[in-house]
C-alpha positions in Angstrom: 0.0 0.0 0.0 1.1 3.6 -0.6 1.3 4.4 3.2 3.7 1.5 3.7 5.9 2.7 0.9 5.9 6.2 2.3 7.0 4.9 5.7 9.7 3.0 4.3 11.0 6.0 2.3 10.7 8.2 5.3 12.5 5.8 7.7 15.3 5.4 5.2 15.6 9.1 4.6 15.8 9.8 8.4 18.4 7.2 8.7 20.5 8.6 6.0 20.3 12.0 7.4 21.3 10.9 10.9 24.2 9.0 9.4 25.3 12.1 7.3 25.1 14.3 10.5 27.3 11.9 12.5 29.8 11.6 9.6 30.1 15.5 9.5 30.8 15.5 13.2 33.4 12.9 13.0 35.1 13.4 9.7 33.8 16.7 8.2 36.2 19.5 7.3 37.3 21.7 10.1 37.4 25.5 9.6 40.6 27.1 8.9 42.0 29.5 11.4 42.6 33.1 10.3 46.2 34.3 10.8 44.8 37.4 12.7 43.3 35.1 15.3 46.5 33.2 15.6 48.5 36.3 16.2 46.0 37.5 18.9 46.2 34.0 20.7 49.9 34.1 20.7 49.8 37.4 22.6 47.3 36.1 25.1 49.4 33.2 26.5 48.6 34.2 30.1 44.9 33.9 29.4 44.0 37.4 30.7 40.9 39.0 29.2 41.5 41.6 26.5 39.6 44.8 27.3 38.7 46.8 24.1 40.1 50.4 23.9 42.1 50.2 27.1 45.6 49.5 28.2 44.5 47.1 30.9 45.8 43.9 29.4 49.3 45.2 28.8 49.3 46.5 32.4 48.0 43.4 33.8 50.4 41.2 32.0 53.4 42.9 33.5 53.0 41.6 37.1 51.5 38.3 35.6 54.8 37.6 33.9 56.6 38.2 37.1 54.4 35.9 38.9 54.7 33.2 36.4 58.5 33.4 36.6 58.3 33.0 40.4 55.8 30.2 40.2 58.0 28.4 37.5 60.8 27.8 40.2 58.4 26.5 42.8 57.9 22.7 43.1 54.2 22.9 43.4 51.5 25.5 44.1 49.7 25.2 47.6 46.0 24.4 47.6 43.1 24.7 49.9 40.8 21.6 50.1 37.0 22.1 50.5 34.3 19.6 51.2 30.6 20.1 51.3 27.7 17.6 51.2 27.7 17.6 47.4 31.2 18.9 46.3 34.8 18.2 47.0 37.3 20.5 45.5 40.5 22.5 45.6 41.4 26.1 45.4 44.9 26.9 44.1 46.4 29.7 46.1 47.8 30.8 42.7 45.0 33.1 41.6 42.4 31.6 43.8 41.7 29.1 40.9 39.1 26.3 41.4 40.2 22.9 40.3 39.7 19.1 40.8 36.1 19.5 41.6 34.3 16.3 42.3 30.4 15.8 42.2 30.0 13.5 45.2 26.5 12.4 44.3 27.4 11.3 40.8 29.7 8.3 40.5 31.3 7.7 37.1 29.8 4.2 37.1 27.3 2.4 39.3 27.5 -1.2 40.1 24.8 -3.6 38.9 24.8 -6.6 41.1 22.4 -8.6 39.0 24.4 -8.0 35.8 27.6 -8.9 37.7 26.0 -12.2 39.0 24.9 -13.0 35.4 28.3 -12.5 34.1 29.9 -14.7 36.7 27.2 -17.4 36.1 28.2 -17.7 32.4 31.9 -17.6 33.1 32.8 -13.9 32.7 34.4 -11.6 35.2 32.3 -8.8 36.6 33.0 -5.5 34.8 35.5 -3.1 36.4 33.5 -0.3 38.0 34.8 3.2 38.4 32.9 4.3 41.5 34.8 7.5 41.9 32.8 10.7 41.6 32.6 12.6 38.4 35.4 15.1 38.2 34.2 18.3 36.6 37.2 20.6 37.0 40.4 18.9 36.5 44.2 19.9 37.0 45.5 16.9 35.0 47.2 18.2 31.8 45.3 16.0 29.3 41.9 16.9 31.0 42.7 20.5 32.1 39.6 22.4 33.1 39.6 25.1 35.7 37.6 28.2 36.8 39.6 31.4 37.2 38.7 34.8 38.4 40.5 38.1 39.3 41.0 41.7 38.7 42.6 43.6 35.9 43.8 47.2 36.6 43.0 50.1 34.3 46.2 51.9 35.4 49.4 51.0 33.7 51.6 51.2 36.8 49.3 49.6 39.3 49.1 45.9 39.8 45.9 43.8 40.4 45.0 40.5 41.9 44.6 38.3 38.8 44.6 34.6 38.4 48.4 34.6 38.4 48.7 36.3 41.7 49.6 34.2 44.9 47.0 34.5 47.6 47.3 33.6 51.3 44.9 31.4 53.4 44.6 30.9 57.1 43.6 27.2 56.7 44.6 24.4 54.4 41.2 22.7 54.4 37.5 23.5 55.1 34.6 21.2 55.7 30.9 21.9 55.8 29.9 20.5 59.1 26.6 18.8 60.1 24.0 21.4 60.8 26.0 24.0 59.1 24.2 25.7 56.2 27.0 27.6 54.5 30.8 27.7 54.5 33.0 30.7 53.4 36.6 30.3 52.3 38.5 33.7 52.3 41.9 34.3 50.5 43.8 37.5 50.8 46.5 39.5 48.8 48.2 42.7 49.7 50.6 44.6 47.5 53.4 47.0 48.5 51.2 50.1 47.9 48.5 49.0 50.4 45.9 47.6 48.1 44.4 44.5 49.7 42.0 42.1 48.0 39.9 39.5 49.9 38.5 36.8 47.6 35.8 34.8 49.4 34.1 31.8 48.1 30.8 30.8 49.8 29.4 27.2 49.5 25.8 26.3 50.5 24.4 23.1 51.7 23.0 21.0 48.8 23.9 23.6 46.2 26.1 23.5 43.2 26.3 27.3 43.1 29.6 28.8 44.5 29.3 32.6 45.2 32.4 34.7 44.7 32.9 38.1 46.5 36.0 40.1 45.9 36.5 43.0 48.4 39.0 45.7 47.4 40.4 47.8 50.3 42.5 50.7 49.0 44.8 51.9 51.9 47.0 53.8 49.3 47.0 57.5 48.7 45.8 57.1 45.0 42.5 55.8 43.7 42.4 52.3 42.1 40.3 51.6 39.1 39.9 48.2 37.3 37.5 45.5 36.3 36.5 42.1 37.7 36.7 39.1 35.3 35.7 35.4 35.6 36.5 32.8 33.1 36.6 29.1 32.3 39.8 27.6 30.8 39.8 24.0 29.4 41.4 21.5 27.2 38.7 19.8 24.9 37.9 16.3 25.8 39.4 13.6 23.5 36.0 13.3 21.8 35.6 16.9 21.3 32.5 16.5 19.3 30.5 15.5 22.4 29.8 12.5 24.4 28.0 9.7 22.6 24.3 9.2 23.6 23.0 5.6 23.6 22.1 5.0 20.0 24.9 6.8 18.4 23.8 10.6 18.5 26.1 12.9 20.4 25.7 15.4 23.1 27.1 18.9 22.7 30.4 19.6 24.3 31.7 23.1 24.1 31.0 26.7 25.0 27.8 28.5 25.5 26.9 32.3 26.0 23.6 33.7 27.1 22.9 37.3 26.2 19.7 39.4 26.0 20.2 39.7 22.1 21.0 36.2 21.1 19.7 34.4 24.2 21.2 30.8 24.2 24.1 30.5 21.7 26.6 27.8 21.3 30.1 28.5 20.6 32.1 25.4 19.9 35.9 25.1 20.1 36.3 25.5 16.3 34.3 28.8 16.6 36.7 30.0 19.2 39.7 29.3 17.0 38.1 30.9 14.0 36.7 34.1 15.7 37.0 35.9 19.1 33.8 36.6 20.8 33.3 40.1 21.7 29.8 40.8 23.1 28.2 43.1 25.6 24.8 42.5 27.5 23.1 43.2 30.7 23.3 40.1 32.9 24.0 36.9 30.9 26.4 34.1 31.6 29.2 32.1 29.9 29.6 28.3 30.2 31.2 25.2 29.1 28.8 22.3 29.0 29.1 18.6 28.4 26.9 15.5 28.6 24.7 15.8 31.8 27.0 18.6 33.5 27.5 22.3 33.0 30.0 25.0 34.4 28.9 28.5 34.1 30.2 31.9 35.4 27.4 34.1 36.2 28.0 37.9 36.8 25.4 40.1 38.5 22.1 40.2 36.4 21.7 44.0 36.9 25.1 44.7 35.7 26.4 45.5 32.1 28.9 42.7 31.4 31.3 42.0 28.4 31.7 38.4 27.2 34.7 37.0 25.4 36.4 34.0 24.2 40.0 33.1 23.3 42.2 30.3 21.9 45.5 29.8 23.7 47.2 28.1 20.7 50.4 27.0 22.2 48.6 24.7 24.7 45.4 24.2 22.6 43.3 25.5 25.5 40.1 27.6 25.2 38.8 30.4 27.4 35.3 31.7 27.8 34.3 34.4 30.3 33.2 38.0 31.1 34.5 41.1 32.6 32.6 43.9 34.4 32.4 47.7 33.9 35.3 49.8 35.4 35.1 50.2 39.2 36.9 53.0 40.9 38.0 52.6 44.5 38.9 56.0 46.1 42.0 56.3 48.3 41.2 54.8 51.7 38.0 53.4 50.3 36.6 50.0 49.5 34.5 48.2 46.9 32.8 44.8 46.6 32.5 42.9 43.5 30.5 39.7 43.1 29.8 36.7 40.8 28.5 33.1 40.9 29.9 29.9 39.6 27.5 27.0 38.8 29.3 23.7 38.6 27.2 20.6 38.6 24.5 18.5 37.0 22.0 20.0 34.5 19.0 19.8 36.7 16.5 22.1 35.0 14.4 23.2 38.2 17.7 23.9 39.9 19.4 25.9 37.1 16.3 28.0 36.6 16.7 29.4 40.1 20.5 30.1 39.6 20.2 32.3 36.5 17.9 33.2 33.7 18.2 30.8 30.8 20.7 28.5 32.4 18.3 25.5 32.1 18.7 25.8 28.3 22.0 24.0 28.7 19.7 20.9 28.7 19.6 20.6 24.9 16.6 18.8 23.4 17.7 19.8 19.9 15.2 21.5 17.6 12.4 19.7 19.4 12.8 21.6 22.7 9.3 23.0 22.4 8.0 19.3 22.7 10.9 18.1 25.0 10.4 20.5 27.8 6.6 19.7 28.4 7.5 16.0 28.2 10.2 16.5 30.8 7.9 18.5 33.0 5.4 15.8 32.9 7.9 13.2 33.7 9.1 15.3 36.6 5.6 15.7 37.9 4.8 11.9 37.8 8.2 11.2 39.4 7.3 13.4 42.3 4.5 10.9 43.1 6.1 7.5 42.0 9.8 8.2 42.9 10.8 5.9 40.1 11.8 7.2 36.7 10.7 3.9 35.0 7.1 4.3 36.4 7.2 8.0 35.3 8.0 6.9 31.7 5.1 4.5 31.9 2.9 7.3 33.2 3.9 9.6 30.4 3.2 6.8 27.9 -0.4 6.6 29.2 -0.8 10.4 29.0 0.4 10.6 25.3 -1.8 7.6 24.6 -4.8 9.5 26.0 -3.9 12.7 24.2 -3.8 10.9 20.9 -6.7 8.6 21.7 -9.2 10.2 19.1 -6.7 9.8 16.3 -5.6 6.3 17.2 -9.3 5.3 17.6 -10.2 6.4 14.1 -7.0 5.0 12.8 -7.7 1.5 14.3 -11.3 1.6 13.2 -10.1 2.2 9.7 -7.5 -0.5 9.8 -10.1 -3.0 11.2 -12.5 -2.2 8.3 -9.6 -2.6 6.0 -8.9 -6.0 7.4 -12.5 -6.9 6.9 -12.4 -6.1 3.2 -9.1 -7.7 2.7 -10.5 -10.9 1.0 -12.3 -8.6 -1.7 -9.1 -6.8 -2.2 -7.3 -10.1 -3.0 -10.0 -10.9 -5.4 -9.7 -7.6 -7.2 -5.9 -8.2 -7.3 -6.4 -11.6 -9.0 -8.9 -10.2 -11.5 -6.9 -7.2 -12.6 -3.4 -8.6 -12.2 -2.5 -7.3 -15.7 -4.1 -4.0 -15.4 -2.6 -1.9 -12.6 -4.6 1.2 -13.4 -7.9 -0.7 -13.3 -7.0 -2.3 -10.1 -6.3 1.0 -8.3 -9.6 2.4 -9.7 -11.6 -0.6 -8.4 -9.7 -0.5 -5.0 -10.8 3.2 -4.6 -14.4 2.3 -5.4 -14.3 -0.4 -2.8 -12.7 1.9 -0.3 -15.4 4.6 -0.8 -18.2 2.1 -0.7 -17.1 0.5 2.6 -16.0 4.0 4.0 -12.4 2.7 4.4 -9.4 5.2 4.6 -6.3 3.2 3.5 -4.1 6.0 4.9 -5.8 6.0 8.2 -2.9 4.4 10.0 -0.4 7.0 8.9 -1.3 10.1 10.9 -1.0 8.5 14.4 2.3 7.0 13.4 3.7 10.4 12.0 2.8 12.0 15.1 4.6 9.4 17.1 7.9 10.2 15.3 8.6 13.6 16.9 7.4 12.3 20.3 9.7 9.4 19.8 12.7 11.7 18.9 11.9 14.0 21.8 11.9 11.1 24.3 15.2 10.0 22.8 16.8 13.5 23.6 15.0 13.8 27.0 16.3 10.4 28.1 19.7 11.0 26.7 20.1 14.6 27.9 18.4 14.6 31.3 20.8 13.9 34.1 17.9 12.6 36.3 17.9 9.5 34.1 21.6 8.9 34.5 22.0 5.7 36.6 18.3 5.9 37.3 17.1 2.3 38.3 13.7 0.8 37.4 13.4 -2.7 38.3 15.6 -5.8 38.7 18.2 -5.8 36.1 17.4 -2.3 34.7 19.5 -0.1 36.9 20.3 2.6 34.4 17.5 3.7 32.1 19.8 6.1 30.1 21.7 3.1 28.6 20.9 0.1 26.8 19.4 -2.9 28.3 22.3 -5.1 29.4 20.5 -8.4 28.6 18.4 -7.0 25.6 15.3 -8.2 27.2 13.2 -5.1 26.6 14.2 -4.8 22.9 13.1 -8.5 22.4 9.8 -7.7 24.1 9.3 -4.7 22.0 10.0 -6.8 18.8 7.4 -9.3 20.0 4.7 -6.6 20.7 5.4 -5.2 17.2 5.0 -8.6 15.7 1.6 -9.1 17.5 0.5 -5.6 16.4 1.4 -6.4 12.9 -0.7 -9.5 13.0 -3.7 -7.3 13.9 -3.3 -5.2 10.8 -4.3 -6.1 7.3 -1.4 -7.4 5.2 -0.5 -5.3 2.1 -2.1 -6.5 -1.1 1.3 -6.3 -2.8 3.3 -9.5 -2.1 6.6 -7.7 -2.1 5.4 -5.1 0.4 4.1 -7.9 2.5 7.4 -9.5 2.7 9.1 -6.3 3.6 6.6 -5.5 6.3 7.2 -8.9 7.9 11.0 -7.9 8.4 10.0 -4.8 10.4 9.9 -6.4 13.8 13.3 -7.9 13.2 14.8 -4.6 11.9 13.4 -2.5 14.7 14.5 -5.0 17.4 18.0 -4.7 16.0 17.9 -0.9 16.2 16.4 -0.8 19.6 19.2 -3.2 21.0 21.3 0.0 21.3 18.8 2.5 22.4 18.3 3.7 26.1 16.3 1.2 28.1 13.9 4.1 29.1 13.2 4.7 25.5 12.5 1.0 24.6 10.3 0.9 27.8 8.2 3.7 26.4 7.8 1.8 23.0 6.9 -1.5 24.8 4.3 0.2 26.9 3.0 2.1 23.8 2.8 -1.1 21.7 1.0 -3.0 24.5 -1.5 -0.3 24.9 -2.1 -0.1 21.2 -2.6 -3.9 21.0 -5.3 -3.8 23.6 -7.0 -0.9 22.0 -6.9 -2.4 18.5 -8.1 -5.9 19.7 -11.0 -4.2 21.4 -11.9 -2.1 18.2 -11.7 -5.2 16.1 -14.0 -7.3 18.2 -16.5 -4.4 18.2 -16.6 -4.1 14.4 -16.7 -8.0 14.0 -19.6 -8.1 16.4 -21.4 -5.2 14.4 -20.8 -7.2 11.2 -22.4 -10.3 12.6 -25.3 -8.3 13.9 -25.9 -6.8 10.6 
């Protein structure tokens, strides 16, 4: 039938498009780097922000280079260790830089005792599990990722406390104690002219937001003017096109800037090499994001901020950040500058409270307008069930109810089509040599029996965007990471370790196929019979949560279709 041919062509086209996208990501041409950008990057080895139209960078680099020379002879820089209920990290006294930040509630891998037992039963060793927490910021050279902050002076002869300045701390470690809601870690620096900077990091129980306050006390006889900056510096991951989601598509891994003009804008590493970002806005934020996790510097929302990027060519490292307007501190006066750093999982309700638009780092691709309502519904159901697998089942019921009128009409049409199937075969035999006459007679029969041969298409077409949305929701939403369902299904974001769900899905598809009328064309009929096998193979590699949705959806469809078929058969017998 025509609808079957259309579905085959559509499925094939979608598969080709996905393969082309993946090929472009992995093997496509990379943009050439303009020479002008290379020369700029060579002049910014220290990683300090360039302030347009000012002499600040040159002035700031002079003490920075002196600091670097002093640090080069030291065996290692001193760090302060901090531990809260959700974070463990280090602050390097060289610049007050945040590094080696671990997310204590998110292990790299989670043990599955049922899978391990099954592997031993069949003679295999249990998989090696990395139960260490996910390390977001990292001081290791091959995974270098740190959060820097500091001040740049607008006066050529006056120094400033930037990320290459050595601070002092009264303690080597800080721990958020039981019953303690917040923890503040102060670092201090004083120059020979009497300028003192106190950089204080505040941590709150249960929060992934780190608040930064820099207090400038000017005890000198001259006013001091300068800007605050905050930036992220990282080396791209080995797989710099993004982490692979189950099923082969990739999560975005790179820079993001949020401004009032462009809202959410991705700036990947190739973009940073090709062009330097130079944008001003009120509020906003700058971030590096990856699969499930995000790191973002958030300057004050009421402040005019300037956002920038850099490529440090020599080390192949990338910088994204912002700096504030000029602040002048009078002689014997003081000033306070603030910013926030979010470093943690991309939990949308949490991120919405931290900064405007920060929840957009959870990327559901072009189908975000459908993905966000689905996520909200999943989250609402989970608040009652406390099980993400049950939440998926609940969403499946809701989607099924929403599409009930369409599927009801579709199944009635398919049941009627099944009823006239013997007469269609008779027409096919009678007009086997006259294709045009066969189509005409079939249309007459369809009209007479009030059968729509394309009735099954619309519900299936509507399911495709829902299916793709669920694919991204399950693959991008951190709440599904290592989320257990039942028994062997201890992580709904990855494939079923025993492939039980995909096999059940294939079985339900076969049953559903048996309830539908077979195509009149014998070639199409043979192709249709292969569909359950082909889809089962595809679903072997999809996230278990997505396969669970399809299994439940198929099961509900089978029940609905059997009920409608029986009703029509009874009505036929009664007449």
